C-alpha positions as CSV (number, residue, x, y, z in Angstrom):
1,M,80.5,-7.6,219.3
2,Q,83.0,-5.6,221.0
3,M,83.7,-5.0,224.6
4,A,84.9,-2.1,226.7
5,N,85.6,-1.8,230.5
6,G,87.7,0.9,231.3
7,S,85.7,3.7,231.0
8,L,82.2,2.5,232.3
9,D,80.0,5.0,234.4
10,R,80.0,3.8,238.1
11,S,76.4,4.4,238.2
12,M,75.3,2.4,235.5
13,P,72.4,0.4,236.1
14,M,72.2,-3.4,236.9
15,G,71.3,-5.9,234.2
16,A,71.3,-5.3,230.6
17,T,70.7,-1.4,229.3
18,L,70.6,-0.4,225.8
19,V,72.6,2.9,225.2
20,P,73.7,4.4,221.9
21,G,76.2,1.9,220.0
22,G,75.1,-0.9,222.0
23,A,74.4,-2.0,225.8
24,T,75.9,-2.0,229.2
25,F,75.6,-5.2,231.4
26,R,76.4,-5.3,235.2
27,T,75.9,-8.1,237.6
28,W,76.4,-8.8,241.1
29,A,78.9,-11.9,241.9
30,P,81.3,-11.0,244.7
31,A,82.8,-14.2,245.3
32,A,83.2,-15.0,241.5
33,R,86.9,-15.1,240.0
34,D,85.8,-14.3,236.7
35,V,82.4,-13.2,235.0
36,H,81.9,-13.3,231.2
37,L,79.3,-12.0,228.9
38,V,78.1,-14.1,226.2
39,V,75.9,-11.8,223.9
40,G,74.1,-12.9,220.6
41,S,72.9,-16.3,218.9
42,A,76.2,-17.0,217.1
43,D,78.5,-16.4,220.2
44,L,75.8,-18.3,222.5
45,A,75.7,-21.3,219.9
46,A,79.5,-21.3,220.2
47,A,79.8,-21.1,223.8
48,S,77.4,-24.1,224.3
49,A,79.5,-26.3,222.3
50,S,81.7,-28.5,224.0
51,G,85.3,-27.4,224.5
52,W,84.8,-23.5,224.6
53,T,86.8,-21.6,227.1
54,P,86.1,-18.1,228.1
55,G,88.7,-15.6,227.2
56,P,89.8,-11.9,227.8
57,A,87.6,-10.7,225.0
58,T,84.3,-11.6,226.9
59,R,85.5,-11.1,230.4
60,M,83.7,-8.4,232.3
61,E,85.3,-5.9,234.7
62,P,85.3,-6.2,238.4
63,R,84.1,-3.0,240.0
64,G,85.4,-3.3,243.3
65,D,81.8,-3.5,245.1
66,G,81.1,-6.9,244.3
67,T,79.7,-6.2,240.5
68,W,81.1,-6.7,237.2
69,A,80.4,-4.5,234.2
70,C,81.2,-4.0,230.7
71,F,79.7,-2.3,227.5
72,A,79.3,-4.4,224.5
73,A,78.9,-2.7,221.0
74,G,76.4,-3.5,218.5
75,V,74.0,-5.1,220.6
76,H,70.4,-4.6,219.8
77,D,66.9,-5.0,221.5
78,G,65.9,-8.8,221.7
79,D,69.6,-10.0,221.4
80,P,70.0,-13.1,223.5
81,Y,72.7,-13.2,226.4
82,L,73.9,-15.0,229.3
83,F,76.5,-14.7,232.1
84,W,79.3,-17.2,232.3
85,I,80.6,-17.3,236.1
86,R,83.5,-19.1,237.5
87,G,83.2,-19.5,241.2
88,P,86.0,-19.3,243.8
89,A,88.3,-22.1,244.5
90,G,86.2,-25.1,244.8
91,G,83.2,-23.8,243.5
92,S,81.7,-24.7,240.1
93,E,81.5,-22.7,236.8
94,G,78.8,-22.3,234.0
95,F,76.1,-20.1,232.6
96,K,73.7,-17.9,234.8
97,R,70.8,-15.8,233.9
98,D,70.8,-12.2,234.7
99,P,68.8,-11.8,237.9
100,Y,67.6,-8.4,236.3
101,A,66.7,-9.8,232.9
102,R,63.5,-8.1,231.7
103,E,62.3,-11.0,229.4
104,L,63.6,-14.6,228.8
105,G,63.6,-16.0,225.4
106,L,61.4,-18.9,224.4
107,E,64.1,-21.0,222.8
108,P,65.9,-23.2,224.1
109,P,63.1,-24.0,226.5
110,F,63.0,-23.1,230.1
111,P,65.2,-23.8,232.3
112,N,68.0,-23.4,229.7
113,C,66.6,-20.5,228.0
114,H,68.4,-17.2,227.3
115,C,67.8,-13.7,228.6
116,L,67.0,-11.1,226.2
117,V,68.2,-7.4,225.8
118,R,65.2,-5.4,226.2
119,G,65.1,-1.5,226.1
120,G,61.7,-1.1,227.9
121,H,59.4,1.7,227.4
122,T,58.6,0.5,224.1
123,Y,54.7,-0.1,224.5
124,P,52.8,2.8,223.1
125,W,50.4,3.4,226.1
126,R,46.8,4.4,225.5
127,S,45.7,5.3,229.1
128,Q,48.0,8.3,229.5
129,G,45.2,10.2,231.8
130,W,44.7,7.1,234.1
131,R,44.5,7.9,237.9
132,P,43.7,4.9,240.2
133,P,40.7,4.5,242.4
134,G,41.1,5.8,246.1
135,F,42.2,3.2,248.5
136,R,38.7,3.1,250.5
137,D,36.9,2.8,247.2
138,L,38.6,-0.2,246.1
139,V,36.8,-3.4,245.3
140,I,39.4,-6.0,244.3
141,Y,38.7,-9.0,241.9
142,Q,41.6,-11.9,242.5
143,L,42.4,-14.0,239.4
144,H,45.0,-16.4,238.1
145,V,46.0,-15.4,234.8
146,G,46.6,-19.4,233.5
147,V,43.3,-20.6,234.6
148,F,40.8,-17.5,234.7
149,W,40.0,-17.7,230.8
150,S,41.8,-19.2,227.7
151,V,40.8,-20.0,224.0
152,D,42.3,-21.4,221.2
153,A,43.6,-19.7,217.8
154,E,40.1,-20.2,216.6
155,G,38.7,-18.6,219.6
156,Q,36.7,-21.8,220.7
157,D,38.2,-24.4,223.1
158,R,39.8,-23.1,226.4
159,R,40.3,-26.6,227.9
160,R,43.8,-28.1,228.6
161,R,45.6,-24.9,227.9
162,Y,47.0,-22.1,230.0
163,G,45.5,-18.8,229.8
164,R,47.6,-15.8,228.8
165,F,47.8,-12.1,229.2
166,L,45.7,-11.3,226.2
167,D,43.2,-14.0,227.0
168,V,42.7,-12.1,230.4
169,A,42.1,-9.0,228.2
170,E,39.4,-10.5,226.5
171,R,37.4,-10.5,229.4
172,I,38.1,-7.0,230.7
173,P,34.6,-5.6,229.5
174,Y,33.1,-8.6,231.9
175,L,34.9,-7.3,234.7
176,A,34.2,-3.6,233.9
177,Q,30.3,-4.6,233.8
178,L,30.6,-6.7,236.9
179,G,31.8,-3.3,238.4
180,V,35.0,-4.2,240.1
181,N,37.6,-1.2,240.0
182,A,40.8,-3.3,240.6
183,V,42.2,-6.6,239.3
184,Q,45.1,-8.4,241.8
185,L,47.0,-10.9,239.4
186,L,48.5,-13.9,241.3
187,P,52.3,-13.7,240.6
188,I,53.4,-13.2,236.9
189,Q,57.0,-13.5,237.5
190,E,58.8,-16.3,235.9
191,Y,58.6,-19.5,237.9
192,D,59.9,-23.1,237.5
193,G,58.1,-25.5,235.7
194,G,54.8,-25.8,233.3
195,F,51.9,-24.6,235.7
196,S,52.1,-23.0,239.2
197,L,50.0,-20.8,241.6
198,G,53.2,-18.5,240.8
199,Y,54.6,-18.4,244.3
200,N,58.0,-20.4,243.2
201,G,59.3,-17.4,241.1
202,L,62.9,-17.5,239.8
203,D,63.3,-14.7,237.3
204,Y,62.1,-11.4,239.3
205,Y,62.1,-8.9,236.4
206,S,60.7,-11.3,233.4
207,P,57.1,-11.9,233.0
208,E,55.9,-15.7,232.8
209,M,56.7,-17.1,229.5
210,A,53.7,-19.6,229.6
211,Y,51.5,-16.6,229.6
212,Q,52.8,-14.9,226.3
213,V,51.2,-15.7,223.0
214,E,53.5,-17.3,220.5
215,Q,51.8,-18.4,217.6
216,P,51.1,-15.4,214.8
217,A,47.7,-16.9,214.0
218,D,46.9,-16.5,217.5
219,L,48.5,-13.2,218.1
220,D,46.7,-11.7,214.9
221,R,43.4,-12.9,216.3
222,H,44.2,-11.4,219.7
223,V,45.3,-8.0,218.0
224,G,41.9,-7.8,216.4
225,I,40.2,-8.3,219.9
226,V,42.6,-5.8,221.6
227,N,41.8,-3.2,218.8
228,A,38.1,-3.7,219.1
229,L,38.3,-3.3,222.9
230,L,40.7,0.1,222.2
231,A,38.1,1.4,219.7
232,A,35.3,1.0,222.0
233,Q,37.0,3.3,224.4
234,G,37.9,5.8,221.8
235,A,41.6,5.0,221.8
236,A,43.8,4.2,218.7
237,P,44.7,0.8,217.6
238,L,47.9,-1.4,218.0
239,A,50.0,-3.0,215.6
240,T,50.8,-6.4,215.8
241,A,54.3,-5.3,216.4
242,D,53.4,-3.6,219.3
243,I,52.4,-6.9,221.5
244,V,54.9,-9.4,220.0
245,T,57.0,-9.3,223.2
246,G,55.7,-10.9,226.5
247,P,56.4,-7.9,228.4
248,N,54.3,-5.7,225.9
249,Q,51.7,-8.2,226.0
250,L,51.4,-7.8,229.8
251,K,51.4,-3.9,229.4
252,C,48.5,-4.3,227.0
253,L,46.6,-5.8,229.5
254,I,47.4,-3.2,232.1
255,D,46.6,-0.5,229.7
256,L,43.1,-2.1,228.7
257,C,42.3,-2.4,232.4
258,H,43.0,1.2,232.8
259,L,41.1,2.5,230.0
260,H,38.1,0.4,231.4
261,G,38.4,1.9,234.9
262,I,40.2,-1.0,236.5
263,A,43.4,-0.6,238.4
264,V,45.9,-3.5,238.6
265,I,47.5,-5.1,241.5
266,F,50.7,-7.4,241.3
267,D,51.4,-10.3,243.8
268,L,55.0,-10.0,244.5
269,V,56.9,-12.6,246.7
270,Y,59.6,-11.4,248.6
271,N,59.8,-13.6,251.3
272,H,61.2,-16.6,249.3
273,A,62.1,-17.6,245.8
274,G,61.7,-21.0,243.8
275,G,60.2,-24.1,245.1
276,G,63.0,-26.3,245.2
277,F,64.7,-24.8,242.1
278,D,64.5,-28.3,240.6
279,G,66.2,-28.3,237.2
280,A,66.9,-24.6,237.0
281,T,69.1,-24.2,239.9
282,G,72.1,-24.1,237.1
283,R,71.0,-21.0,235.6
284,S,69.1,-19.4,238.2
285,I,69.9,-17.0,241.2
286,A,70.8,-20.0,243.7
287,F,74.5,-20.1,244.3
288,Y,74.8,-17.2,241.6
289,D,78.4,-16.6,242.1
290,R,79.1,-20.4,242.0
291,Q,80.1,-21.0,245.5
292,T,80.1,-24.5,246.8
293,P,77.5,-25.0,249.7
294,S,79.0,-26.4,253.1
295,G,77.5,-29.1,255.0
296,A,74.2,-30.9,254.3
297,A,71.9,-27.9,255.2
298,W,72.9,-25.9,252.2
299,Q,69.6,-23.9,252.5
300,D,71.2,-22.0,255.6
301,D,74.5,-21.5,253.8
302,K,75.3,-17.8,252.5
303,A,77.1,-19.1,249.5
304,T,73.7,-19.0,248.0
305,L,74.0,-15.3,247.7
306,Y,70.9,-14.2,247.5
307,F,69.4,-16.5,250.3
308,G,70.4,-17.7,253.9
309,N,67.6,-18.0,256.1
310,G,66.5,-21.6,255.4
311,E,63.4,-22.7,253.6
312,H,59.7,-21.5,253.1
313,A,57.0,-23.1,250.9
314,G,59.7,-25.5,249.5
315,G,61.9,-22.5,248.2
316,L,64.6,-20.4,249.8
317,V,64.2,-17.3,252.1
318,F,66.1,-14.1,250.9
319,D,68.9,-13.0,253.2
320,Y,67.7,-9.8,254.4
321,Q,71.1,-8.8,256.2
322,R,72.7,-8.1,252.8
323,D,72.1,-4.5,251.3
324,E,72.4,-5.8,247.8
325,V,69.7,-8.2,248.4
326,R,67.3,-5.7,249.9
327,A,68.0,-3.1,247.1
328,F,67.3,-6.1,244.6
329,L,63.9,-6.6,245.9
330,I,63.0,-3.2,246.5
331,E,64.3,-2.1,243.2
332,N,62.3,-4.8,241.7
333,A,58.8,-3.3,243.3
334,R,60.0,0.1,241.8
335,F,60.6,-1.6,238.4
336,F,56.9,-2.9,238.3
337,H,55.6,0.7,239.0
338,D,57.6,2.4,236.5
339,E,57.6,-0.3,233.5
340,Y,54.5,-1.8,234.1
341,R,52.4,1.3,235.4
342,I,50.9,-0.9,238.1
343,D,48.8,0.5,240.9
344,G,49.5,-1.3,243.8
345,I,51.4,-4.2,244.9
346,R,50.1,-7.3,247.2
347,Y,53.2,-8.6,249.3
348,D,53.0,-12.1,250.0
349,Q,53.5,-13.2,253.4
350,V,55.5,-10.6,255.0
351,S,55.8,-12.1,258.1
352,V,58.0,-14.9,256.7
353,A,60.6,-12.0,256.1
354,T,60.0,-10.4,259.3
355,N,60.8,-13.6,261.4
356,H,64.4,-13.3,260.1
357,P,67.2,-10.7,260.9
358,H,66.9,-7.5,259.1
359,G,63.4,-8.6,257.8
360,D,61.7,-5.8,259.7
361,R,64.2,-3.1,258.2
362,F,63.5,-4.5,254.8
363,A,59.9,-4.3,255.2
364,R,59.9,-0.8,256.3
365,D,62.2,0.3,253.5
366,L,60.1,-1.4,251.1
367,A,57.0,0.2,252.4
368,S,58.3,3.8,252.6
369,T,60.5,3.6,249.5
370,L,57.2,2.8,247.5
371,R,55.1,5.4,249.0
372,F,57.8,8.1,248.4
373,H,58.0,6.7,244.8
374,R,54.5,6.2,244.3
375,P,52.0,7.4,246.8
376,E,49.0,6.7,244.8
377,A,49.8,3.0,244.4
378,I,48.4,1.0,247.2
379,Q,50.5,-1.5,249.2
380,L,48.7,-4.7,250.9
381,A,50.5,-6.7,253.1
382,E,49.9,-10.5,253.9
383,Y,51.1,-10.5,257.5
384,W,49.5,-13.2,259.9
385,N,51.9,-12.8,263.0
386,W,49.8,-12.1,266.4
387,D,50.4,-8.6,266.0
388,R,48.3,-7.9,262.9
389,A,48.1,-4.2,263.0
390,R,51.8,-3.6,263.0
391,A,51.6,-4.4,259.4
392,V,49.7,-1.2,258.8
393,D,51.0,0.9,262.2
394,P,53.0,3.9,260.5
395,Q,55.5,3.0,263.5
396,G,55.7,-0.5,262.6
397,L,55.8,-1.8,259.1
398,G,54.0,1.2,257.3
399,F,51.9,-0.5,254.7
400,D,48.7,0.8,253.2
401,A,46.5,-1.9,254.4
402,A,46.8,-5.7,255.3
403,L,44.9,-8.7,254.6
404,A,42.4,-9.8,257.4
405,D,40.8,-13.0,258.2
406,G,38.2,-12.2,261.1
407,F,35.4,-11.4,258.8
408,R,36.0,-14.4,256.4
409,N,36.6,-17.0,259.2
410,A,33.2,-15.8,261.1
411,A,31.2,-15.6,258.0
412,R,32.2,-19.1,257.1
413,E,31.5,-20.3,260.3
414,L,28.0,-18.8,260.2
415,L,27.4,-20.6,257.0
416,R,28.6,-23.7,258.4
417,E,26.1,-23.3,261.2
418,A,23.2,-22.3,259.1
419,S,23.9,-25.2,256.8
420,G,22.5,-27.6,259.7
421,G,19.0,-26.6,258.9
422,R,16.3,-24.9,260.8
423,A,16.9,-26.3,264.3
424,A,20.7,-25.5,264.3
425,T,22.4,-22.9,266.5
426,V,23.6,-19.8,264.4
427,R,25.6,-17.3,266.5
428,M,24.9,-13.9,264.6
429,G,26.8,-12.1,267.4
430,A,30.3,-13.4,266.4
431,L,29.7,-12.0,262.8
432,A,28.6,-8.9,264.2
433,D,32.0,-8.4,266.1
434,A,34.0,-9.5,263.2
435,L,32.2,-6.7,260.9
436,H,34.2,-4.1,263.0
437,P,37.7,-3.2,262.2
438,P,40.4,-5.8,263.3
439,P,41.8,-4.8,266.7
440,G,44.6,-1.9,266.4
441,F,43.9,-1.0,262.9
442,P,43.7,2.7,262.6
443,D,41.0,2.8,260.0
444,A,38.8,0.2,258.9
445,W,39.4,0.3,255.2
446,R,42.9,-0.9,256.1
447,A,41.6,-4.4,256.2
448,V,41.1,-6.4,253.0
449,Q,38.1,-8.6,253.9
450,C,37.2,-11.7,251.6
451,L,35.3,-14.9,251.9
452,E,37.4,-16.7,249.4
453,D,41.0,-16.4,248.2
454,H,43.4,-18.3,246.1
455,D,44.9,-20.1,249.4
456,I,41.7,-21.5,250.9
457,V,39.7,-22.7,248.0
458,R,42.3,-24.4,245.9
459,W,42.7,-28.0,245.6
460,D,44.9,-29.5,247.9
461,H,47.5,-31.3,246.1
462,E,48.4,-33.8,249.0
463,R,45.2,-34.4,250.6
464,R,43.2,-34.8,247.2
465,V,40.5,-32.5,248.7
466,P,39.8,-28.8,248.4
467,R,41.5,-27.1,251.4
468,L,38.3,-25.3,252.3
469,P,34.7,-25.3,250.2
470,R,33.6,-22.4,248.1
471,I,30.9,-20.4,249.5
472,P,27.8,-22.0,248.1
473,A,29.2,-25.5,248.6
474,L,29.6,-24.4,252.4
475,A,26.2,-23.0,252.3
476,D,24.6,-26.1,251.6
477,P,27.0,-29.2,251.1
478,S,24.3,-31.3,249.9
479,D,23.4,-29.1,246.8
480,P,25.4,-26.1,246.2
481,R,22.8,-24.9,243.5
482,S,19.8,-25.2,246.1
483,W,17.8,-22.1,247.2
484,Y,19.4,-22.5,250.6
485,A,23.0,-22.5,248.9
486,R,22.0,-19.5,246.6
487,S,20.3,-17.4,249.5
488,R,22.8,-18.0,252.1
489,S,25.6,-17.2,249.4
490,R,23.9,-13.9,248.8
491,V,23.7,-13.0,252.6
492,A,27.5,-13.6,253.1
493,T,28.5,-11.6,250.1
494,A,26.2,-8.7,250.8
495,L,27.6,-8.4,254.2
496,L,31.2,-8.4,252.4
497,L,30.4,-5.8,250.2
498,T,28.4,-3.6,252.5
499,G,30.9,-4.0,255.4
500,P,33.9,-1.8,256.2
501,G,37.1,-2.6,254.5
502,I,38.5,-3.3,251.1
503,P,36.3,-6.3,249.7
504,M,38.0,-8.7,247.6
505,L,36.3,-11.3,245.4
506,F,38.0,-14.5,244.0
507,M,37.4,-15.6,240.5
508,G,34.2,-17.3,239.9
509,Q,33.0,-16.2,243.3
510,E,30.6,-13.5,241.7
511,F,28.5,-16.3,239.9
512,L,28.4,-19.2,242.5
513,E,31.4,-21.1,241.1
514,D,31.4,-24.2,243.8
515,K,34.3,-26.0,242.7
516,P,37.9,-25.8,243.8
517,W,40.4,-24.2,241.6
518,H,43.6,-26.0,240.3
519,D,46.6,-24.8,238.6
520,D,47.0,-27.7,236.4
521,V,44.7,-27.0,233.8
522,E,46.1,-30.2,231.6
523,N,45.2,-32.8,234.1
524,W,42.6,-31.2,236.3
525,S,40.4,-29.2,233.7
526,Q,37.3,-30.1,235.5
527,F,38.1,-27.5,237.9
528,L,38.2,-24.8,235.3
529,I,35.6,-21.7,235.7
530,W,32.4,-22.6,234.1
531,W,31.7,-19.7,232.2
532,D,29.0,-21.4,230.2
533,G,27.0,-21.1,233.2
534,V,27.0,-17.5,233.8
535,D,26.7,-16.9,229.9
536,G,23.4,-18.6,230.3
537,A,23.8,-22.0,230.8
538,D,22.6,-21.8,234.4
539,R,20.2,-18.8,235.2
540,H,21.2,-19.1,239.0
541,M,24.9,-18.4,238.1
542,A,23.4,-15.2,235.9
543,D,20.9,-14.2,238.8
544,F,23.9,-14.2,241.3
545,R,26.0,-12.2,239.2
546,R,23.6,-9.6,238.8
547,C,23.1,-9.2,242.4
548,V,27.0,-9.1,242.9
549,A,27.2,-6.4,240.2
550,E,24.2,-4.6,241.9
551,L,25.9,-4.8,245.2
552,I,29.3,-3.2,244.0
553,A,27.0,-0.5,242.2
554,L,25.4,0.3,245.7
555,R,28.5,0.4,247.4
556,R,30.0,3.1,244.8
557,L,26.6,4.9,245.1
558,M,26.3,4.9,249.1
559,P,29.6,6.5,250.7
560,A,28.5,5.2,254.3
561,L,29.2,1.5,252.8
562,R,32.8,2.6,251.8
563,G,33.1,4.7,255.2
564,E,34.6,3.9,258.5
565,R,31.8,3.9,261.0
566,I,29.4,1.0,261.8
567,R,27.4,0.2,264.9
568,T,25.7,-3.1,265.6
569,L,22.2,-2.3,266.3
570,L,20.8,-5.7,266.8
571,T,22.0,-9.6,267.1
572,D,19.1,-12.0,267.4
573,D,20.4,-15.6,267.6
574,W,17.2,-16.9,268.1
575,N,15.4,-15.3,264.9
576,R,19.1,-15.5,263.3
577,V,19.0,-11.6,262.5
578,L,21.7,-9.0,262.5
579,V,21.4,-5.2,262.1
580,A,24.0,-2.6,261.4
581,H,24.2,1.0,261.2
582,R,26.8,2.9,258.9
583,W,27.3,6.3,258.2
584,I,29.9,9.1,257.4
585,E,31.0,11.2,260.6
586,G,29.8,14.7,260.4
587,E,27.9,14.2,257.0
588,G,25.4,11.6,257.6
589,H,24.6,9.2,254.7
590,D,23.3,6.8,257.1
591,A,22.7,3.2,255.9
592,V,20.9,0.4,257.8
593,I,22.1,-3.2,256.8
594,V,19.5,-6.2,258.0
595,A,20.7,-9.3,257.7
596,S,18.7,-12.8,258.1
597,L,19.5,-16.5,258.1
598,N,15.9,-17.5,259.2
599,E,14.6,-20.0,256.8
600,A,11.1,-18.2,257.0
601,T,10.2,-14.8,256.2
602,L,9.9,-12.5,259.4
603,H,6.8,-10.0,259.3
604,G,6.4,-7.1,261.5
605,Y,10.2,-7.4,262.9
606,R,11.1,-4.5,264.9
607,V,14.5,-2.6,264.1
608,E,15.7,0.4,265.5
609,M,16.6,3.3,263.4
610,P,19.0,6.4,264.0
611,W,16.8,8.9,262.4
612,P,13.0,9.3,262.2
613,G,11.1,9.7,258.9
614,T,11.4,7.7,255.6
615,W,13.7,5.0,254.9
616,H,14.1,3.7,251.3
617,E,14.8,0.1,250.7
618,R,17.8,0.4,248.4
619,F,18.7,-3.3,248.1
620,N,16.9,-6.5,248.8
621,S,18.6,-9.8,248.1
622,D,15.5,-11.7,247.7
623,F,14.6,-9.8,244.5
624,Y,17.7,-11.5,242.7
625,D,16.4,-15.1,242.9
626,H,14.8,-16.0,239.7
627,F,15.6,-12.2,238.7
628,P,13.1,-10.5,238.9
629,N,11.8,-12.6,241.9
630,P,7.8,-12.9,241.0
631,A,7.2,-13.7,244.7
632,V,9.7,-11.1,246.5
633,S,9.1,-10.5,250.2
634,G,9.9,-6.8,251.3
635,N,8.7,-3.5,252.2
636,A,7.2,-2.0,249.1
637,G,10.3,0.2,248.6
638,S,10.3,2.2,251.9
639,V,9.4,2.3,255.5
640,C,8.9,5.0,258.0
641,S,10.5,5.1,261.5
642,H,8.4,6.4,264.3
643,A,9.5,7.5,267.7
644,S,9.5,4.3,270.3
645,Q,11.9,3.6,273.2
646,G,14.9,1.7,271.9
647,T,18.0,0.4,273.4
648,I,20.5,2.6,271.4
649,Y,18.0,4.9,269.1
650,P,14.6,6.4,269.9
651,W,13.0,5.4,266.5
652,M,11.7,2.3,265.4
653,V,10.4,0.3,262.3
654,Q,8.6,-2.8,261.7
655,L,10.0,-5.0,258.7
656,T,9.3,-7.6,256.6
657,I,12.5,-9.5,256.4
658,P,12.4,-12.3,253.7
659,A,14.2,-15.6,254.6
660,N,17.7,-15.8,254.1
661,S,18.2,-12.1,253.1
662,V,20.0,-8.7,253.4
663,L,18.0,-5.5,253.3
664,V,20.0,-2.2,252.8
665,F,18.0,1.0,253.8
666,A,18.9,4.8,253.2
667,R,17.5,7.8,254.5
668,E,15.3,10.0,252.0
669,P,17.6,12.8,250.9
């Protein structure tokens, strides 16, 4: 390898970049006395031997702006490399991984692994004409790559082994049949440790190595599966060489999602990095330019370079006062848009950032930059400060949408109350209020609504119990497979999928999964999703999945269910009934949703309607119990509203409302 410094372009990108004849390298280490590049297997092996001393031949050039750069001739795609950094007087010296590395090598094992030079844009995309759904049309499915689905090399045993990107790809037809049009992957950036939720990332540009298929036989099997999926969509096959690398396997997953009409949203963590850093500190971005921390509270010391605002979730909060740190994070988001063609970002706990100096500026710059760069890609903020609407206020932080918890909390409380039995008090009015947009939100669709998510239904490591029960276990704690659990779960899910906002499902929720989930597959495999149930071993799970699929299809078919307007027509706590009207302003498309948590069927129940005439019963949740329910209660497909004095509208119908059910009515065209 030959290195040159003097003629380097000042605008060269950070990290490793392949160029004719070799590669350029650039890194930010303002306090370092020396930065050296070690590239290639032989040079790295020599440098790892005792007694190695860096010399002029490997030294990078200081650029006067805190960065160091060089050109290395003869470097090729896939070559391993590291930076060797000598800190200021009193500091340390040693290897560091490139914060901008696009991939990490599998050998040596993490955390001592090398970076790999990658040119990017080597994956042959098949979904060239893809356009993501409109924001208000999204139905999101949240999943964790490691625990969602996995199989061995023979395609049989999926237990006690983490899932990979290509395992998830195998289940894309299932997601397409369910009807969701977006998947939100829990963080996929390289993290410390053998398993994780993903929120302790260390290498922000590199996909998690545990999610990569390594063995040739396993990779060949996946190539066959991938090509069958491509052929079914009329797309050309891939060669094994196209998906050897981890980044290309992730791109293949995204490509297949797009071909099946499914957008991909990444969960990116810009409030903190690491989870203690553990053994990875030596080569990670912590103390990157090898300064020595001062005092015991090293978490607050600027010597960490990228950090300086204390701790969060066991990791270190970024220093948003530094221009270079803000640029590093914003460029990371742009990178995933461009390199991986993602369709949106869910930003983890933005409120952690905004609670620190310059965090507001960072959040606004992030949102505005990404909107200018890719306006069709949604930006979802997790923001839990008291002023929730600020996250989506154009004059505030300016994200497209934000996570909301009003409906979730009200619906879960309603199920808890209903689980008390026939004599319990069930407050339908509290849920009716929560169906409306959160206070201050300019549009209803800007609220991401859910009943479950990765945070609230996971196993609590410290307390050794679920954080919160999953919906069927909440609906009937004594038996999550009972009629009470099934029917109440259908009510809650139907209200989610017919209500305002962007609905989000958590993996397994669509077929009554009642277990918490755990990120440690090896030691807690009993919490894996029970796919056998929905595949035929439990008819109730299969019936529930059908119900959810048809609710999603109904939402897509009826514009009012994706629209802005909602009006509560009735809340009857005594009979446990809630009625809501949904419509498109100036267009109509009226829909009326009737929800009951009464344990008995109601006959001749009077409900106001916004228009006279025939109303078709487009959905009846009772139909999906023992599908098709031979004893279904309902209204024979339609009802007719007649003039009658009402509180809000002057038309009335008399309904049969099945026990624990949701009905959806639409006007005759």
